[in-house]
C-alpha positions as CSV (number, residue, x, y, z in Angstrom):
1,M,16.4,57.4,0.3
2,R,14.9,54.2,1.6
3,P,17.2,51.5,3.0
4,I,17.5,48.4,0.8
5,I,16.0,45.4,2.5
6,S,17.0,42.1,0.9
7,E,14.5,39.4,0.5
8,S,15.1,36.1,2.2
9,P,15.4,33.0,-0.1
10,L,12.1,31.7,1.2
11,T,10.3,35.0,0.4
12,K,11.7,34.9,-3.2
13,L,10.7,31.2,-3.5
14,V,7.1,32.0,-2.4
15,R,6.8,34.9,-4.8
16,T,7.9,32.7,-7.7
17,R,5.2,31.0,-9.8
18,H,5.6,27.2,-9.9
19,T,3.5,24.3,-11.1
20,A,2.2,21.8,-8.6
21,T,4.9,19.3,-9.7
22,E,7.6,22.0,-9.2
23,W,6.3,22.7,-5.7
24,W,6.2,19.0,-4.9
25,R,9.8,18.7,-6.2
26,I,10.9,21.5,-3.9
27,A,9.1,19.9,-1.0
28,A,10.5,16.4,-1.8
29,D,14.0,17.9,-2.0
30,N,13.4,19.2,1.5
31,G,12.4,15.8,2.9
32,N,8.6,15.8,2.4
33,I,7.7,12.2,1.6
34,G,4.1,13.0,0.8
35,A,5.4,15.3,-2.0
36,A,7.6,12.5,-3.3
37,H,4.6,10.2,-3.3
38,N,2.5,12.8,-5.2
39,L,5.3,13.1,-7.8
40,G,5.1,9.3,-8.2
41,V,1.4,9.4,-8.7
42,T,1.8,12.1,-11.3
43,A,4.5,10.2,-13.1
44,D,2.4,7.0,-13.0
45,K,-0.6,8.8,-14.5
46,A,1.6,10.2,-17.3
47,G,2.3,6.7,-18.5
48,P,4.9,3.9,-18.3
49,N,8.4,5.2,-17.9
50,A,7.2,8.8,-17.8
51,V,9.8,11.1,-16.1
52,I,8.5,13.9,-13.9
53,E,11.0,16.2,-12.3
54,S,13.8,13.9,-13.4
55,H,12.4,10.7,-11.9
56,T,10.0,7.9,-12.8
57,A,7.0,6.9,-10.7
58,T,8.9,4.0,-9.2
59,E,11.9,6.2,-8.3
60,W,9.7,8.7,-6.5
61,W,7.7,6.0,-4.7
62,A,10.9,4.2,-3.6
63,L,12.2,7.5,-2.2
64,A,9.0,8.0,-0.3
65,A,8.6,4.4,0.8
66,E,12.1,4.0,2.1
67,N,11.5,7.1,4.2
68,G,8.2,5.9,5.8
69,H,5.4,6.4,3.3
70,A,3.2,3.2,3.4
71,S,1.1,4.0,0.4
72,A,4.2,4.5,-1.8
73,A,5.4,1.1,-0.7
74,F,2.0,-0.4,-1.5
75,N,2.1,1.2,-5.0
76,L,5.5,-0.3,-5.7
77,G,4.1,-3.7,-4.7
78,I,1.4,-3.3,-7.3
79,I,3.9,-2.3,-10.0
80,A,6.1,-5.3,-9.1
81,A,3.1,-7.6,-9.2
82,R,2.1,-6.3,-12.6
83,A,5.7,-6.7,-13.9
84,S,5.6,-10.4,-12.8
85,V,2.3,-11.0,-14.6
86,A,3.1,-9.0,-17.7
87,A,6.5,-10.5,-18.4
88,N,6.4,-14.2,-17.6
89,K,10.2,-14.2,-18.2
90,L,10.5,-12.2,-14.9
91,G,8.7,-14.9,-13.0
92,P,6.7,-14.4,-9.9
93,D,9.5,-12.4,-8.2
94,A,10.0,-9.4,-10.4
95,V,12.1,-6.8,-8.6
96,V,11.1,-3.1,-8.8
97,E,13.4,-0.6,-7.1
98,G,15.2,-3.4,-5.2
99,R,12.2,-5.4,-3.9
100,T,9.6,-7.9,-5.0
101,A,5.9,-7.2,-4.6
102,T,5.8,-9.2,-1.4
103,G,8.8,-7.2,-0.1
104,W,7.1,-3.8,-0.8
105,W,3.8,-5.0,0.6
106,L,5.5,-6.2,3.8
107,L,7.0,-2.7,4.2
108,A,3.6,-1.1,3.7
109,A,1.9,-3.5,6.0
110,E,4.5,-2.8,8.7
111,R,3.6,0.8,8.4
112,G,-0.1,0.2,8.8
113,D,-1.5,-0.1,5.2
114,P,-4.5,-2.5,5.3
115,R,-4.4,-3.0,1.5
116,A,-0.9,-4.4,1.8
117,A,-2.0,-6.8,4.6
118,Y,-4.9,-8.0,2.3
119,K,-2.5,-8.5,-0.6
120,L,-0.1,-10.5,1.5
121,G,-3.0,-12.7,2.6
122,N,-3.8,-13.3,-1.1
123,V,-0.2,-14.2,-1.8
124,A,-0.2,-16.7,1.0
125,D,-3.6,-18.1,0.0
126,R,-2.4,-18.6,-3.6
127,A,0.7,-20.4,-2.4
128,G,-1.4,-23.1,-0.7
129,P,-3.1,-23.9,2.6
130,N,-1.2,-22.8,5.7
131,T,1.6,-21.4,3.6
132,V,3.5,-18.8,5.7
133,V,4.3,-15.5,4.0
134,E,6.5,-13.2,6.0
135,G,5.6,-14.9,9.2
136,R,1.8,-15.2,8.8
137,I,-0.7,-17.4,7.0
138,A,-3.4,-16.0,4.8
139,V,-6.1,-15.8,7.5
140,D,-3.7,-13.9,9.8
141,W,-3.0,-11.3,7.1
142,W,-6.7,-11.0,6.4
143,V,-7.6,-10.5,10.0
144,L,-4.9,-7.8,10.3
145,A,-6.3,-6.1,7.1
146,H,-9.8,-6.2,8.6
147,E,-8.6,-4.8,11.9
148,R,-7.0,-1.9,10.1
149,G,-10.2,-0.9,8.3
150,G,-10.9,0.7,4.9
151,P,-12.1,-1.0,1.7
152,A,-9.6,-3.8,2.2
153,A,-11.4,-4.7,5.5
154,L,-14.5,-5.7,3.5
155,K,-12.6,-7.8,1.1
156,A,-10.7,-9.5,3.9
157,A,-13.9,-10.2,5.8
158,S,-15.3,-11.9,2.6
159,N,-12.2,-14.1,2.3
160,L,-12.4,-14.9,6.0
161,A,-16.1,-15.9,5.7
162,A,-15.2,-18.3,2.8
163,V,-12.4,-19.9,4.8
164,A,-14.6,-20.3,7.9
165,E,-17.4,-21.8,5.8
166,E,-15.0,-24.6,4.7
167,F,-14.8,-25.7,8.4
168,G,-18.5,-25.7,9.2
169,P,-21.1,-23.3,10.6
170,D,-19.7,-23.2,14.1
171,A,-16.0,-22.8,13.2
172,T,-14.4,-19.5,14.0
173,I,-11.5,-17.5,12.6
174,G,-10.3,-14.6,14.6
175,G,-13.2,-15.2,17.1
176,R,-15.9,-14.9,14.4
177,T,-18.1,-17.4,12.6
178,A,-18.6,-17.4,8.8
179,L,-21.9,-15.7,9.2
180,Q,-20.4,-12.9,11.3
181,W,-17.6,-12.4,8.7
182,R,-20.2,-12.3,5.9
183,R,-22.1,-9.6,7.8
184,L,-18.9,-7.6,8.1
185,A,-18.1,-8.1,4.5
186,R,-21.4,-6.5,3.6
187,G,-20.5,-3.5,5.8
188,E,-22.9,-4.3,8.6
189,T,-21.9,-3.3,12.1
190,D,-19.7,-5.7,14.0
191,A,-21.6,-8.7,15.3
192,P,-20.6,-10.1,18.7
193,T,-17.7,-12.4,18.5
194,A,-18.1,-16.1,19.2
195,N,-16.8,-17.5,22.5
196,P,-13.2,-18.7,22.0
């Protein structure tokens, strides 16, 4: 007679068939913030107020964001901004999962998300010239977004070019002229910076 060897709980788990959302739930329950973010994306795609694995998109993203996931924080900022626009009665400071759009974008920007820095620049710009949002004016947020790269860098460069053009052909922002920012906005390689 063969000895009975018991399976470990992990072996049983691996041999069990699960859907992607079930696997993400298992991972999220074990501290994987990427899995919590993915569950948020799945819930968001399923529609407003959809519940996936017992939570809505905003609940999954809040869990991921509060534990260090920059993209989840950015997504919550988008949801809060949409809520502010869609329901005027909420005003410009709609709160989603405990923060406004600006609050979520600040959290995402602190964690390196260039899209969030770009959005914070836009918030500052809409508030008026030299308005400080979370310690920076619009051009400072856009320079940060550009430095971090990605698609937001091109948009930020375009905005920086427009601001520099307002001050004249030799004016610089972040060490670059309007022409240099325009080239960067088109995706051209970095032109030499102007002398400070």
